[in-house]
C-alpha positions as CSV (number, residue, x, y, z in Angstrom):
1,M,-11.9,-31.7,-4.8
2,A,-8.9,-30.5,-7.8
3,N,-12.1,-30.6,-10.0
4,R,-14.8,-28.4,-8.7
5,R,-15.5,-25.3,-10.2
6,F,-17.1,-22.9,-9.6
7,P,-21.0,-22.5,-10.5
8,D,-21.1,-20.1,-14.6
9,D,-22.9,-17.0,-12.8
10,I,-20.2,-16.8,-10.2
11,L,-16.9,-17.5,-12.7
12,S,-19.6,-14.2,-15.0
13,T,-19.9,-12.5,-11.7
14,L,-15.9,-12.5,-11.5
15,Q,-14.7,-12.1,-14.9
16,Q,-16.8,-8.6,-15.4
17,S,-15.6,-7.8,-11.2
18,K,-11.5,-6.1,-10.2
19,S,-11.3,-7.1,-7.6
20,L,-12.7,-10.0,-5.3
21,R,-13.2,-10.1,-1.4
22,I,-11.3,-12.9,0.2
23,R,-10.4,-14.4,4.2
24,A,-7.1,-16.6,4.2
25,G,-7.5,-19.1,6.7
26,R,-9.8,-20.5,9.4
27,G,-8.6,-17.7,12.4
28,T,-8.7,-13.5,12.6
29,H,-8.1,-12.8,9.2
30,R,-10.4,-10.5,8.1
31,F,-12.1,-10.1,4.4
32,I,-10.1,-7.8,1.8
33,G,-9.5,-6.6,-1.9
34,I,-7.5,-9.0,-4.1
35,W,-7.2,-8.5,-7.7
36,M,-7.7,-11.8,-9.6
37,V,-8.2,-13.0,-12.6
38,V,-10.0,-16.2,-14.2
39,V,-8.5,-18.4,-17.1
40,D,-10.0,-21.2,-17.5
41,A,-13.1,-21.1,-16.1
42,R,-10.2,-21.2,-13.0
43,V,-9.8,-18.9,-10.4
44,F,-6.3,-17.5,-9.7
45,V,-5.3,-15.3,-7.9
46,R,-1.8,-13.9,-6.8
47,S,0.7,-11.5,-3.7
48,W,2.3,-9.1,-4.4
49,S,3.7,-8.5,-0.7
50,L,5.0,-11.6,0.8
51,K,4.1,-10.6,4.2
52,A,4.8,-13.2,7.7
53,G,0.6,-12.5,7.8
54,G,-1.0,-11.7,4.5
55,W,-3.4,-13.9,3.0
56,F,-0.4,-15.6,0.2
57,R,1.2,-16.8,4.0
58,T,-1.3,-17.7,5.9
59,F,-3.1,-19.3,2.8
60,L,0.1,-21.8,2.3
61,K,-0.4,-22.7,6.5
62,E,-4.1,-22.7,6.5
63,P,-5.2,-23.0,2.7
64,R,-9.1,-22.8,3.9
65,G,-10.9,-19.7,3.2
66,A,-13.5,-18.0,1.8
67,V,-14.4,-15.7,0.0
68,Q,-17.5,-13.1,-0.7
69,I,-19.2,-12.3,-3.9
70,A,-22.0,-10.4,-3.9
71,T,-24.2,-11.0,-0.5
72,S,-22.9,-15.5,-0.7
73,E,-20.0,-16.3,1.4
74,I,-17.7,-19.0,-0.6
75,R,-16.6,-21.7,1.5
76,I,-12.9,-22.4,-0.3
77,R,-9.7,-24.0,-0.7
78,A,-6.4,-22.3,-1.7
79,V,-4.3,-24.8,-4.6
80,R,-1.1,-23.8,-5.0
81,T,-0.1,-23.7,-8.8
82,R,3.4,-25.5,-10.0
83,S,2.6,-25.8,-13.7
84,T,4.4,-22.9,-15.9
85,R,1.8,-22.9,-19.0
86,T,-1.0,-22.2,-16.2
87,K,1.4,-19.4,-14.7
88,A,1.4,-18.1,-18.3
89,A,-2.4,-17.4,-18.6
90,V,-2.8,-16.0,-15.2
91,D,0.2,-13.6,-16.4
92,R,-1.7,-13.2,-20.0
93,A,-4.9,-12.7,-18.0
94,Y,-3.3,-10.1,-15.7
95,L,-2.3,-7.5,-17.7
96,A,-5.0,-7.6,-19.8
97,K,-7.8,-7.2,-17.5
98,Y,-5.9,-4.1,-15.4
99,S,-4.4,-2.2,-18.5
100,T,-5.3,0.4,-17.5
101,K,-1.9,3.8,-16.9
102,W,-3.3,2.7,-13.9
103,E,-3.5,-0.8,-13.2
104,A,-0.8,-1.8,-15.1
105,K,1.6,-1.0,-14.0
106,Y,0.5,-3.0,-10.8
107,A,0.0,-5.8,-13.3
108,R,3.7,-5.9,-14.7
109,D,4.2,-6.4,-10.6
110,L,2.0,-9.4,-10.6
111,V,3.4,-10.9,-13.5
112,S,7.1,-10.6,-12.0
113,E,9.0,-13.8,-10.8
114,K,8.2,-12.9,-7.3
115,S,4.8,-12.6,-7.7
116,R,4.2,-15.0,-10.2
117,D,5.5,-17.9,-7.3
118,T,2.7,-17.2,-5.1
119,T,-0.1,-18.0,-7.8
120,I,-2.7,-19.8,-6.6
121,E,-6.5,-21.2,-7.4
122,L,-9.2,-20.9,-5.3
123,V,-11.3,-23.9,-5.6
124,P,-15.1,-24.1,-3.7
125,L,-15.6,-26.9,-1.6
126,A,-18.2,-28.7,-1.7
127,G,-21.8,-27.1,0.2
128,G,-19.8,-23.7,0.1
129,R,-22.3,-21.6,-0.2
């Protein structure tokens, strides 16, 4: 499971996109747009908010969900990232990708210690499309 990656065409689309539509868990959550980055052909997301009903907390309780990319819905598993090296690479990716004046303010928040601790890798599940 941990070695699964998104197909190259999906990774290319994500690298060019500013946001990703994600649904956390299998319950009542709806798809929402969030910022994401691709690092070493892996997809990472972080949360600004730690709200009890938010997508991050939902993934901690129920790590399965889905992403919408173009017309595809892909089932995913959210895997918490613990590696300091990976988190640092994700920091750099957020700052590089979201670098316009208005984006930079939020990107700096996403590389703060609070947000860094919410780093999650989205791993596609077999037969996810």
